VOPAGU-2260 file (C-alpha; in pm, 1 decimal, decimal comma):
REM VOPAGU-2260
SITE   aa  ch    i         X         Y         Z
SITE  UNK   A    0    6803,3   -1108,5    5893,7
SITE  UNK   A    1    6518,6    -969,7    5677,8
SITE  UNK   A    2    6156,8   -1091,3    5694,1
SITE  UNK   A    3    5888,5   -1076,4    5427,6
SITE  UNK   A    4    5532,2   -1153,2    5503,0
SITE  UNK   A    5    5296,9   -1224,3    5217,8
SITE  UNK   A    6    4934,3   -1349,2    5177,6
SITE  UNK   A    7    4908,0   -1717,9    5173,8
SITE  UNK   A    8    4982,1   -1794,7    4810,6
SITE  UNK   A    9    4845,7   -2033,8    4531,8
SITE  UNK   A   10    5009,3   -2255,2    4281,1
SITE  UNK   A   11    4816,5   -2249,5    3972,8
SITE  UNK   A   12    5007,4   -2550,2    3802,0
SITE  UNK   A   13    5132,2   -2861,5    4017,5
SITE  UNK   A   14    5185,4   -3219,2    3962,3
SITE  UNK   A   15    5103,4   -3417,7    4269,9
SITE  UNK   A   16    5078,0   -3758,8    4083,6
SITE  UNK   A   17    4904,5   -4024,2    4272,7
SITE  UNK   A   18    4971,9   -4327,7    4511,1
SITE  UNK   A   19    5299,6   -4349,8    4693,9
SITE  UNK   A   20    5447,3   -4048,7    4515,5
SITE  UNK   A   21    5154,2   -3835,5    4615,0
SITE  UNK   A   22    5197,9   -3922,6    4981,1
SITE  UNK   A   23    5568,7   -3822,1    4964,5
SITE  UNK   A   24    5531,2   -3491,1    4755,4
SITE  UNK   A   25    5190,5   -3328,2    4850,6
SITE  UNK   A   26    5306,2   -3224,8    5194,9
SITE  UNK   A   27    5559,0   -2985,0    5041,6
SITE  UNK   A   28    5303,6   -2797,2    4833,6
SITE  UNK   A   29    5073,4   -2799,3    5144,7
SITE  UNK   A   30    5330,3   -2633,2    5362,4
SITE  UNK   A   31    5353,3   -2329,7    5141,3
SITE  UNK   A   32    5044,6   -2293,6    4942,5
SITE  UNK   A   33    4676,0   -2272,6    5046,3
SITE  UNK   A   34    4540,5   -2395,4    4695,8
SITE  UNK   A   35    4681,8   -2577,6    4402,8
SITE  UNK   A   36    4554,9   -2638,1    4056,3
SITE  UNK   A   37    4629,0   -3015,9    4029,3
SITE  UNK   A   38    4716,8   -3126,2    3680,7
SITE  UNK   A   39    4511,6   -3421,5    3559,2
SITE  UNK   A   40    4798,7   -3634,9    3374,9
SITE  UNK   A   41    4821,0   -3906,6    3620,3
SITE  UNK   A   42    4832,0   -4273,5    3572,3
SITE  UNK   A   43    4542,1   -4310,3    3493,6
SITE  UNK   A   44    4465,5   -3987,3    3377,5
SITE  UNK   A   45    4157,9   -3777,3    3507,4
SITE  UNK   A   46    3944,0   -3783,5    3203,1
SITE  UNK   A   47    3580,6   -3826,1    3348,9
SITE  UNK   A   48    3363,0   -3644,1    3621,7
SITE  UNK   A   49    3351,2   -3967,3    3802,3
SITE  UNK   A   50    3731,9   -3958,3    3871,5
SITE  UNK   A   51    3744,2   -3608,3    4014,8
SITE  UNK   A   52    3590,0   -3665,5    4364,3
SITE  UNK   A   53    3812,6   -3975,8    4415,5
SITE  UNK   A   54    4120,8   -3808,5    4322,9
SITE  UNK   A   55    4044,6   -3496,6    4545,2
SITE  UNK   A   56    3976,5   -3727,9    4843,6
SITE  UNK   A   57    4333,0   -3906,7    4769,3
SITE  UNK   A   58    4492,6   -3541,5    4765,3
SITE  UNK   A   59    4304,7   -3446,0    5083,5
SITE  UNK   A   60    4412,7   -3762,2    5279,2
SITE  UNK   A   61    4796,7   -3698,7    5190,2
SITE  UNK   A   62    4770,1   -3304,5    5232,6
SITE  UNK   A   63    4469,7   -3213,1    5452,6
SITE  UNK   A   64    4546,5   -2852,3    5486,8
SITE  UNK   A   65    4583,1   -2800,3    5107,2
SITE  UNK   A   66    4283,4   -2701,7    4890,3
SITE  UNK   A   67    4311,4   -2884,1    4557,8
SITE  UNK   A   68    4156,4   -2700,0    4257,4
SITE  UNK   A   69    4072,8   -2981,6    4025,0
SITE  UNK   A   70    4092,5   -3017,0    3646,0
SITE  UNK   A   71    4006,9   -3250,6    3366,7
SITE  UNK   A   72    4226,2   -3391,4    3094,9
SITE  UNK   A   73    4119,7   -3333,3    2754,8
SITE  UNK   A   74    4127,7   -3614,3    2507,0
SITE  UNK   A   75    3988,9   -3679,8    2168,2
SITE  UNK   A   76    3690,5   -3849,7    2347,4
SITE  UNK   A   77    3604,4   -3538,1    2546,2
SITE  UNK   A   78    3260,4   -3410,1    2464,1
SITE  UNK   A   79    3080,0   -3088,5    2599,5
SITE  UNK   A   80    2875,9   -3326,0    2812,4
SITE  UNK   A   81    3202,9   -3434,1    2974,2
SITE  UNK   A   82    3279,6   -3076,8    3049,9
SITE  UNK   A   83    2956,2   -3012,6    3213,7
SITE  UNK   A   84    2958,0   -3316,0    3437,4
SITE  UNK   A   85    3325,9   -3229,9    3524,6
SITE  UNK   A   86    3211,3   -2875,7    3635,8
SITE  UNK   A   87    2937,7   -3029,8    3842,3
SITE  UNK   A   88    3208,5   -3266,8    3992,0
SITE  UNK   A   89    3402,0   -2962,4    4105,7
SITE  UNK   A   90    3664,4   -2910,6    3815,7
SITE  UNK   A   91    3742,7   -2540,6    3752,7
SITE  UNK   A   92    3966,0   -2586,3    3443,3
SITE  UNK   A   93    4041,3   -2830,9    3163,5
SITE  UNK   A   94    4409,7   -2922,5    3055,3
SITE  UNK   A   95    4491,8   -2943,5    2688,7
SITE  UNK   A   96    4819,3   -3147,4    2598,2
SITE  UNK   A   97    4892,9   -3173,5    2240,2
SITE  UNK   A   98    4957,9   -3538,1    2192,3
SITE  UNK   A   99    5310,7   -3678,1    2288,3
SITE  UNK   A  100    5417,2   -3310,1    2400,4
SITE  UNK   A  101    5522,8   -3422,0    2750,8
SITE  UNK   A  102    5491,7   -3670,4    3033,7
SITE  UNK   A  103    5174,0   -3874,7    3025,8
SITE  UNK   A  104    5037,3   -3708,2    2703,1
SITE  UNK   A  105    5036,8   -3997,3    2467,5
SITE  UNK   A  106    4655,2   -4012,5    2487,6
SITE  UNK   A  107    4618,1   -3645,4    2450,6
SITE  UNK   A  108    4487,7   -3407,6    2175,5
SITE  UNK   A  109    4589,1   -3490,4    1812,3
SITE  UNK   A  110    4349,4   -3252,9    1639,6
SITE  UNK   A  111    4271,8   -2922,2    1830,1
SITE  UNK   A  112    3988,3   -2805,8    1583,3
SITE  UNK   A  113    3790,2   -3119,8    1665,2
SITE  UNK   A  114    3763,8   -3004,8    2033,1
SITE  UNK   A  115    3602,2   -2674,2    1918,6
SITE  UNK   A  116    3247,4   -2786,2    2037,5
SITE  UNK   A  117    3430,7   -2844,5    2385,8
SITE  UNK   A  118    3590,4   -2507,4    2387,9
SITE  UNK   A  119    3253,9   -2347,5    2292,0
SITE  UNK   A  120    3092,5   -2527,2    2600,3
SITE  UNK   A  121    3380,3   -2412,5    2814,3
SITE  UNK   A  122    3327,5   -2052,7    2710,4
SITE  UNK   A  123    2969,2   -2071,9    2766,7
SITE  UNK   A  124    3004,3   -2216,2    3108,6
SITE  UNK   A  125    3289,9   -2012,3    3232,7
SITE  UNK   A  126    3543,2   -2301,6    3266,9
SITE  UNK   A  127    3922,8   -2207,3    3212,0
SITE  UNK   A  128    4129,3   -2383,5    2939,5
SITE  UNK   A  129    4485,5   -2441,8    3041,1
SITE  UNK   A  130    4723,3   -2516,7    2749,0
SITE  UNK   A  131    5056,0   -2681,0    2741,8
SITE  UNK   A  132    5147,4   -2470,3    2436,2
SITE  UNK   A  133    5396,8   -2652,2    2218,1
SITE  UNK   A  134    5369,1   -2826,8    1887,5
SITE  UNK   A  135    5533,0   -3146,7    1943,1
SITE  UNK   A  136    5651,0   -3211,1    1569,5
SITE  UNK   A  137    5873,5   -2903,7    1568,7
SITE  UNK   A  138    6233,7   -2846,1    1664,8
SITE  UNK   A  139    6239,6   -2841,7    2038,9
SITE  UNK   A  140    6364,3   -2478,2    2086,7
SITE  UNK   A  141    6081,9   -2362,5    1838,0
SITE  UNK   A  142    5790,8   -2560,7    1954,2
SITE  UNK   A  143    5624,7   -2302,6    2198,2
SITE  UNK   A  144    5665,7   -2020,1    1906,6
SITE  UNK   A  145    5510,8   -2249,6    1674,4
SITE  UNK   A  146    5199,4   -2297,9    1886,1
SITE  UNK   A  147    5123,1   -1932,7    1920,6
SITE  UNK   A  148    4933,4   -1910,7    1602,8
SITE  UNK   A  149    4708,1   -2177,6    1729,0
SITE  UNK   A  150    4668,2   -1992,6    2055,9
SITE  UNK   A  151    4559,6   -1696,0    1866,0
SITE  UNK   A  152    4331,5   -1899,9    1647,5
SITE  UNK   A  153    4153,6   -2041,7    1943,5
SITE  UNK   A  154    4104,9   -1701,1    2103,5
SITE  UNK   A  155    3962,1   -1562,7    1794,0
SITE  UNK   A  156    3714,5   -1835,1    1753,3
SITE  UNK   A  157    3609,9   -1826,4    2128,1
SITE  UNK   A  158    3691,5   -1466,5    2249,5
SITE  UNK   A  159    3511,8   -1497,2    2576,7
SITE  UNK   A  160    3707,8   -1802,0    2673,8
SITE  UNK   A  161    3945,6   -1769,1    2956,3
SITE  UNK   A  162    4282,6   -1926,8    2852,8
SITE  UNK   A  163    4593,6   -1979,0    3040,9
SITE  UNK   A  164    4911,4   -2047,2    2834,7
SITE  UNK   A  165    5099,2   -2233,5    3097,3
SITE  UNK   A  166    5470,3   -2228,2    3181,9
SITE  UNK   A  167    5577,6   -1992,3    2908,0
SITE  UNK   A  168    5945,6   -2000,4    2830,8
SITE  UNK   A  169    6015,9   -1746,2    2549,5
SITE  UNK   A  170    6003,6   -1380,4    2491,1
SITE  UNK   A  171    5775,9   -1465,9    2182,4
SITE  UNK   A  172    5502,3   -1612,8    2417,5
SITE  UNK   A  173    5529,4   -1324,0    2666,9
SITE  UNK   A  174    5475,1   -1065,9    2393,6
SITE  UNK   A  175    5175,2   -1253,6    2247,6
SITE  UNK   A  176    4995,9   -1282,7    2589,3
SITE  UNK   A  177    5062,9    -911,0    2652,5
SITE  UNK   A  178    4898,6    -835,1    2332,5
SITE  UNK   A  179    4590,1   -1042,7    2380,9
SITE  UNK   A  180    4303,2    -935,5    2581,7
SITE  UNK   A  181    4267,6    -974,6    2970,0
SITE  UNK   A  182    4101,5   -1311,7    2947,7
SITE  UNK   A  183    4422,1   -1454,2    2808,4
SITE  UNK   A  184    4695,0   -1515,9    3061,4
SITE  UNK   A  185    5011,4   -1709,6    3141,1
SITE  UNK   A  186    5165,9   -1886,0    3416,3
SITE  UNK   A  187    5552,2   -1876,7    3477,5
SITE  UNK   A  188    5727,0   -2152,2    3675,0
SITE  UNK   A  189    6011,8   -2081,7    3937,2
SITE  UNK   A  190    6284,8   -2274,8    3728,5
SITE  UNK   A  191    6213,3   -2097,8    3399,5
SITE  UNK   A  192    6295,5   -1776,4    3600,6
SITE  UNK   A  193    6630,3   -1909,7    3704,7
SITE  UNK   A  194    6769,6   -2135,3    3432,2
SITE  UNK   A  195    6840,5   -2145,4    3064,5
SITE  UNK   A  196    6938,2   -2443,5    2825,9
SITE  UNK   A  197    7285,7   -2398,2    2924,4
SITE  UNK   A  198    7196,9   -2496,7    3276,5
SITE  UNK   A  199    7078,1   -2826,6    3137,1
SITE  UNK   A  200    7321,4   -2938,2    2873,4
SITE  UNK   A  201    7583,7   -2649,5    2860,9
SITE  UNK   A  202    7831,4   -2837,0    3072,1
SITE  UNK   A  203    7769,0   -3179,5    3238,9
SITE  UNK   A  204    7421,3   -3289,4    3166,6
SITE  UNK   A  205    7205,3   -3174,4    3456,6
SITE  UNK   A  206    6884,1   -3422,5    3428,3
SITE  UNK   A  207    6715,2   -3264,6    3724,4
SITE  UNK   A  208    6696,7   -2932,2    3532,5
SITE  UNK   A  209    6535,1   -3115,3    3225,1
SITE  UNK   A  210    6181,2   -3041,1    3166,6
SITE  UNK   A  211    5909,4   -2956,5    2903,5
SITE  UNK   A  212    5904,5   -2694,1    2780,2
SITE  UNK   A  213    6297,1   -2697,8    2776,5
SITE  UNK   A  214    6436,3   -2390,4    2909,7
SITE  UNK   A  215    6543,8   -2145,1    2639,2
SITE  UNK   A  216    6797,4   -1866,0    2586,2
SITE  UNK   A  217    6905,5   -1582,3    2809,3
SITE  UNK   A  218    6696,7   -1328,8    2637,6
SITE  UNK   A  219    6400,4   -1536,1    2694,9
SITE  UNK   A  220    6481,3   -1568,4    3090,8
SITE  UNK   A  221    6508,1   -1179,7    3071,3
SITE  UNK   A  222    6157,2   -1155,1    2927,4
SITE  UNK   A  223    6022,1   -1392,7    3174,0
SITE  UNK   A  224    6173,4   -1226,0    3468,1
SITE  UNK   A  225    6049,2    -881,5    3351,2
SITE  UNK   A  226    5704,0   -1030,4    3303,9
SITE  UNK   A  227    5675,5   -1194,9    3628,8
SITE  UNK   A  228    5810,8    -880,3    3834,5
SITE  UNK   A  229    5643,3    -619,0    3624,3
SITE  UNK   A  230    5312,9    -620,1    3825,8
SITE  UNK   A  231    5113,8    -721,9    3494,6
SITE  UNK   A  232    4821,9    -919,2    3632,4
SITE  UNK   A  233    4820,0   -1138,1    3314,9
SITE  UNK   A  234    5129,2   -1325,6    3461,8
SITE  UNK   A  235    5102,5   -1534,5    3770,2
SITE  UNK   A  236    5254,4   -1827,5    3940,4
SITE  UNK   A  237    5219,8   -2192,0    3830,8
SITE  UNK   A  238    5526,3   -2374,4    3942,6
SITE  UNK   A  239    5478,2   -2666,8    3721,9
SITE  UNK   A  240    5646,1   -2870,0    4004,0
SITE  UNK   A  241    5678,9   -3210,7    3874,0
SITE  UNK   A  242    5844,1   -3496,3    4081,9
SITE  UNK   A  243    6011,1   -3810,5    3951,4
SITE  UNK   A  244    6204,9   -4076,8    4120,2
SITE  UNK   A  245    6582,0   -4001,7    4094,3
SITE  UNK   A  246    6631,7   -4335,3    3899,0
SITE  UNK   A  247    6394,8   -4217,0    3653,7
SITE  UNK   A  248    6574,0   -3878,3    3614,4
SITE  UNK   A  249    6932,8   -4009,1    3609,3
SITE  UNK   A  250    6914,2   -4264,5    3343,4
SITE  UNK   A  251    6936,1   -4304,8    2974,5
SITE  UNK   A  252    6561,0   -4174,2    2904,6
SITE  UNK   A  253    6505,9   -3946,6    3179,3
SITE  UNK   A  254    6176,5   -3793,8    3264,4
SITE  UNK   A  255    6088,9   -3435,8    3208,7
SITE  UNK   A  256    6007,4   -3234,7    3516,6
SITE  UNK   A  257    6167,0   -3011,9    3771,6
SITE  UNK   A  258    6058,6   -3050,8    4147,2
SITE  UNK   A  259    6052,7   -2706,5    4279,8
SITE  UNK   A  260    5758,1   -2708,1    4538,3
SITE  UNK   A  261    5988,4   -2727,3    4843,5
SITE  UNK   A  262    6192,9   -2411,0    4737,4
SITE  UNK   A  263    5960,6   -2240,9    4508,3
SITE  UNK   A  264    5900,2   -1926,4    4735,6
SITE  UNK   A  265    6250,3   -1915,9    4854,9
SITE  UNK   A  266    6384,6   -1906,7    4499,2
SITE  UNK   A  267    6112,3   -1660,6    4395,3
SITE  UNK   A  268    6216,3   -1415,8    4670,7
SITE  UNK   A  269    6556,6   -1403,3    4528,0
SITE  UNK   A  270    6445,7   -1341,4    4185,7
SITE  UNK   A  271    6217,9   -1053,8    4287,3
SITE  UNK   A  272    6480,3    -931,1    4526,7
SITE  UNK   A  273    6736,6    -900,8    4247,6
SITE  UNK   A  274    6488,8    -706,5    4039,6
SITE  UNK   A  275    6419,7    -467,9    4338,3
SITE  UNK   A  276    6049,8    -594,1    4319,9
SITE  UNK   A  277    5996,8    -764,1    4655,0
SITE  UNK   A  278    5688,0    -554,7    4689,3
SITE  UNK   A  279    5530,2    -736,5    4369,0
SITE  UNK   A  280    5585,7   -1090,1    4496,1
SITE  UNK   A  281    5246,5   -1110,0    4670,1
SITE  UNK   A  282    5061,8   -1000,7    4353,4
SITE  UNK   A  283    5253,9   -1255,9    4151,3
SITE  UNK   A  284    5196,7   -1547,0    4398,1
SITE  UNK   A  285    4878,5   -1475,0    4592,7
SITE  UNK   A  286    4663,9   -1234,2    4396,3
SITE  UNK   A  287    4665,6   -1223,3    4018,4
SITE  UNK   A  288    4603,4   -1600,6    3970,4
SITE  UNK   A  289    4305,5   -1597,2    4212,1
SITE  UNK   A  290    4158,5   -1290,7    4050,2
SITE  UNK   A  291    4181,5   -1448,9    3705,4
SITE  UNK   A  292    4025,2   -1766,8    3819,9
SITE  UNK   A  293    3746,5   -1577,6    3991,9
SITE  UNK   A  294    3851,4   -1704,0    4330,5
SITE  UNK   A  295    3862,5   -1521,4    4675,5
SITE  UNK   A  296    4216,2   -1420,7    4812,8
SITE  UNK   A  297    4341,3   -1653,4    5077,9
SITE  UNK   A  298    4344,0   -1555,8    5435,6
SITE  UNK   A  299    4643,8   -1571,5    5637,7
SITE  UNK   A  300    5007,1   -1513,4    5572,5
SITE  UNK   A  301    5331,3   -1700,5    5517,2
SITE  UNK   A  302    5670,2   -1550,2    5632,8
SITE  UNK   A  303    5984,8   -1560,1    5439,8
SITE  UNK   A  304    6331,6   -1503,5    5623,1
SITE  UNK   A  305    6649,0   -1387,9    5463,2
SITE  UNK   A  306    6967,7   -1483,4    5639,9
SITE  UNK   A  307    7272,6   -1297,2    5518,7
SITE  UNK   A  308    7539,7   -1488,2    5684,6
SITE  UNK   A  309    7358,2   -1844,9    5685,2
SITE  UNK   A  310    7489,2   -2182,5    5594,0
SITE  UNK   A  311    7157,7   -2325,1    5490,0
SITE  UNK   A  312    7150,7   -2555,9    5203,7
SITE  UNK   A  313    6888,4   -2757,7    5017,2
SITE  UNK   A  314    6901,3   -3132,4    5093,3
SITE  UNK   A  315    7031,4   -3343,4    4830,3
SITE  UNK   A  316    6712,4   -3572,3    4803,6
SITE  UNK   A  317    6389,7   -3619,4    5004,2
SITE  UNK   A  318    6229,9   -3927,9    5146,0
SITE  UNK   A  319    6085,9   -4130,1    4864,9
SITE  UNK   A  320    6372,5   -4068,2    4641,6
SITE  UNK   A  321    6295,5   -3735,8    4468,8
SITE  UNK   A  322    6567,9   -3470,4    4403,7
SITE  UNK   A  323    6443,0   -3097,2    4471,5
SITE  UNK   A  324    6542,0   -2791,0    4257,0
SITE  UNK   A  325    6854,4   -2647,9    4391,5
SITE  UNK   A  326    6962,5   -2957,9    4565,2
SITE  UNK   A  327    7299,3   -2896,5    4755,3
SITE  UNK   A  328    7274,2   -2525,1    4673,6
SITE  UNK   A  329    7271,3   -2247,1    4935,5
SITE  UNK   A  330    6966,1   -2034,8    4951,5
SITE  UNK   A  331    6961,7   -1708,8    5156,6
SITE  UNK   A  332    6573,1   -1666,5    5157,9
SITE  UNK   A  333    6365,6   -1950,6    5328,4
SITE  UNK   A  334    6004,6   -2001,5    5427,9
SITE  UNK   A  335    5987,6   -1981,6    5796,0
SITE  UNK   A  336    6042,7   -2335,6    5950,4
SITE  UNK   A  337    6138,1   -2476,0    5608,1
SITE  UNK   A  338    6159,7   -2867,3    5632,6
SITE  UNK   A  339    6441,2   -2923,1    5369,5
SITE  UNK   A  340    6724,2   -2684,5    5490,8
SITE  UNK   A  341    7025,7   -2848,9    5602,2
SITE  UNK   A  342    7357,5   -2704,9    5750,0
SITE  UNK   A  343    7656,0   -2720,7    5530,5
SITE  UNK   A  344    7885,8   -3008,3    5656,8
């Protein structure tokens, strides 16, 4: 048995939803992460400062030991005044979804240039811009690549604006972020470090691997793993853990999203171990993101345990009807006292 203790980590991109779903899933993020940047594309979305404290209280009721880092969703109605009020209400970032690009984004941004006054306000006040970097009208495998020109245009117009290109999936995106200055960073998810498009549609359809942006080619996965394990502070963890009910995944019009929160750290330990980079896992999960956002590092540690001859498997589904990533699969690494481990029958 091998153990690894790391500073308590942060998740800089997570979907906690609201209502019953929030009650069912927030505890899994709470068990493993000290803080979580919570996405605002709820139903209804978080688009005004007045909604922020109410949503924060709802999260704290479901997960008292999790510190939610609040965001606001940008729409065509967002103004600089909206941003200033949101920051006063506790938001540390604003999330931009191009219209129609992913779950609950139909009321999002249809003209990015129209938001330039908003970006200027964010740059002046030090608020982070988080971007779902795809152009929805393009071919699905090329949407992230097609967005990179827009990313560079935003940076050139607002050179001091802190930007996070979220859940990068391509070698092109990795290279672009590397080339841009330190105030442009990227989050990388757990599932994009482990699967390609083949794992979604290469054999039988696997709806619980379907997500936006869609996983790409082998060469892209290699680039993502290299970036995550490289020790480059421009790349840090944002799981994009996104729960949906099983019946809303296994259907004719399945929702995009992979629920990784319960197994994120266990999976990452495997990825970093395979790259002989376990000594860099703490930076990726617990240091680089906090430094980019200007937050103090977390106190305390979390312990991962590796069982070389273990029969621990991920449960097939969780209470509330959500299927976790790696359901039914064997993991050797586990967070100590993990709640979703089962013995193989």
